VEXPA-659961 format. One record per residue (C-alpha): x, y, z; residue number from 1. Coordinates in steps of 0.1 Angstrom, whole numbers, plus 5000, padded with zeros to 4 digits. Layout:
N
     x     y     z  seq
     X     Y     Z  NUM
...
END
This chain:
227
     x     y     z  seq
  5639  7412  9660    1
  5660  7442  9657    2
  5698  7441  9656    3
  5719  7465  9676    4
  5746  7483  9657    5
  5777  7492  9675    6
  5789  7527  9666    7
  5825  7530  9656    8
  5846  7558  9670    9
  5866  7560  9638   10
  5865  7544  9603   11
  5886  7513  9598   12
  5920  7517  9583   13
  5921  7508  9547   14
  5945  7508  9519   15
  5930  7541  9506   16
  5946  7558  9476   17
  5967  7589  9482   18
  5944  7618  9492   19
  5949  7654  9481   20
  5937  7665  9515   21
  5962  7643  9532   22
  5990  7657  9510   23
  5979  7692  9519   24
  5980  7684  9556   25
  6015  7670  9552   26
  6026  7700  9531   27
  6013  7724  9558   28
  6031  7704  9585   29
  6064  7706  9565   30
  6061  7743  9558   31
  6080  7754  9590   32
  6110  7730  9584   33
  6141  7751  9582   34
  6155  7735  9550   35
  6123  7740  9531   36
  6118  7776  9543   37
  6154  7783  9533   38
  6149  7767  9499   39
  6117  7788  9493   40
  6135  7820  9502   41
  6167  7812  9482   42
  6146  7800  9452   43
  6131  7834  9448   44
  6165  7850  9452   45
  6181  7828  9426   46
  6153  7834  9402   47
  6154  7872  9406   48
  6192  7872  9402   49
  6193  7852  9370   50
  6163  7870  9356   51
  6181  7903  9360   52
  6211  7888  9343   53
  6189  7876  9314   54
  6174  7911  9310   55
  6207  7931  9311   56
  6228  7905  9292   57
  6230  7900  9255   58
  6199  7886  9238   59
  6214  7855  9224   60
  6202  7819  9224   61
  6236  7806  9237   62
  6236  7830  9266   63
  6200  7823  9276   64
  6204  7785  9276   65
  6236  7787  9297   66
  6219  7810  9322   67
  6190  7787  9324   68
  6212  7756  9330   69
  6232  7775  9357   70
  6200  7788  9373   71
  6185  7753  9376   72
  6218  7738  9388   73
  6220  7764  9416   74
  6184  7758  9425   75
  6190  7720  9426   76
  6217  7725  9452   77
  6194  7746  9473   78
  6167  7719  9469   79
  6193  7694  9482   80
  6196  7715  9514   81
  6159  7714  9518   82
  6159  7676  9514   83
  6179  7674  9547   84
  6148  7685  9565   85
  6129  7656  9550   86
  6155  7631  9562   87
  6144  7636  9598   88
  6118  7618  9619   89
  6087  7634  9604   90
  6064  7606  9618   91
  6071  7616  9655   92
  6067  7653  9645   93
  6034  7646  9629   94
  6022  7626  9659   95
  6031  7654  9683   96
  6012  7679  9661   97
  5981  7657  9660   98
  5984  7650  9622   99
  5987  7613  9626  100
  5956  7611  9648  101
  5936  7632  9623  102
  5948  7610  9594  103
  5936  7579  9613  104
  5902  7594  9620  105
  5899  7599  9582  106
  5908  7562  9575  107
  5944  7566  9566  108
  5972  7544  9581  109
  6009  7550  9583  110
  6017  7537  9548  111
  5994  7563  9532  112
  6007  7590  9555  113
  6043  7582  9546  114
  6034  7584  9509  115
  6017  7617  9515  116
  6049  7630  9533  117
  6070  7619  9504  118
  6047  7635  9478  119
  6043  7668  9498  120
  6081  7670  9502  121
  6087  7663  9465  122
  6063  7691  9456  123
  6080  7716  9479  124
  6115  7707  9466  125
  6102  7709  9430  126
  6089  7744  9436  127
  6124  7754  9448  128
  6136  7746  9413  129
  6105  7755  9393  130
  6101  7791  9405  131
  6136  7803  9395  132
  6135  7785  9362  133
  6102  7800  9353  134
  6113  7835  9364  135
  6144  7833  9341  136
  6123  7820  9312  137
  6098  7849  9316  138
  6127  7873  9317  139
  6142  7858  9285  140
  6108  7860  9268  141
  6106  7897  9276  142
  6142  7903  9264  143
  6139  7886  9230  144
  6123  7904  9201  145
  6123  7876  9175  146
  6098  7848  9171  147
  6125  7821  9172  148
  6141  7834  9204  149
  6106  7837  9219  150
  6099  7801  9212  151
  6132  7792  9228  152
  6121  7810  9260  153
  6088  7791  9260  154
  6107  7758  9255  155
  6129  7765  9284  156
  6099  7772  9306  157
  6083  7739  9295  158
  6115  7719  9301  159
  6117  7734  9336  160
  6086  7716  9346  161
  6098  7679  9342  162
  6133  7688  9354  163
  6119  7703  9386  164
  6096  7674  9392  165
  6125  7650  9387  166
  6147  7668  9412  167
  6120  7670  9437  168
  6110  7634  9434  169
  6145  7620  9435  170
  6156  7641  9465  171
  6125  7635  9485  172
  6126  7598  9479  173
  6163  7597  9488  174
  6157  7617  9519  175
  6129  7595  9532  176
  6149  7563  9523  177
  6179  7578  9543  178
  6157  7582  9574  179
  6145  7546  9571  180
  6179  7532  9566  181
  6193  7549  9598  182
  6166  7565  9619  183
  6181  7594  9639  184
  6210  7598  9614  185
  6190  7603  9582  186
  6207  7636  9573  187
  6241  7620  9576  188
  6230  7591  9554  189
  6216  7615  9528  190
  6248  7635  9527  191
  6269  7603  9522  192
  6246  7590  9495  193
  6241  7623  9477  194
  6275  7639  9481  195
  6299  7610  9489  196
  6304  7597  9453  197
  6305  7633  9439  198
  6332  7644  9463  199
  6353  7612  9456  200
  6349  7619  9418  201
  6359  7655  9423  202
  6389  7646  9444  203
  6402  7618  9422  204
  6392  7633  9388  205
  6372  7602  9379  206
  6336  7599  9365  207
  6320  7582  9395  208
  6282  7583  9391  209
  6264  7606  9416  210
  6232  7625  9420  211
  6248  7659  9414  212
  6266  7646  9384  213
  6235  7631  9369  214
  6215  7663  9373  215
  6244  7683  9358  216
  6247  7659  9328  217
  6210  7662  9322  218
  6211  7700  9323  219
  6241  7702  9300  220
  6224  7680  9274  221
  6192  7699  9276  222
  6209  7732  9272  223
  6232  7718  9245  224
  6202  7706  9224  225
  6194  7743  9216  226
  6229  7751  9201  227
END
């Protein structure tokens, strides 16, 4: 007796681990978002501007570390603008573009797809910070003539990597959480969560914890460790 096998039109949805291919799909889908495109453009502009300053300015450790901290601080604000695009209804956008259907055909459900959106967004925001930081570090390396100063430039490049990853991860997670908290008003929620405490502290002269203040404190301490 033979058994009849019923063909399946698509593989069952499983709790599959995060796929690189799925992250690439989400990254390509997010590429046209205005905030991320603006961040990519401004990231190169910031990196070029600070690299020129590092090349024409005095070759001192104090100057280079201050420029590095300011460069990454400026890039972090630009990454925050890019995060506004991630606080929108990406699920509906992916469904309209066919990405959701393609992901289902490959065995991925909405939880895996949402994690891929988050990871892809974090990578793009991290790049907004990473590129200018590395450009400035390379410029400082070319400027310096001593071994000690050259090692400093290499240290700044190495420190740029985890800082950029931290900024991208925090902002992307905050953006996606803002959308889930209030669908349709995710950008507003992100602005309130990200800038609200910082503006209150700025207006009242207090030290209210906020995302910009935390990043600024981290950069100040990293730069100050070289003095």
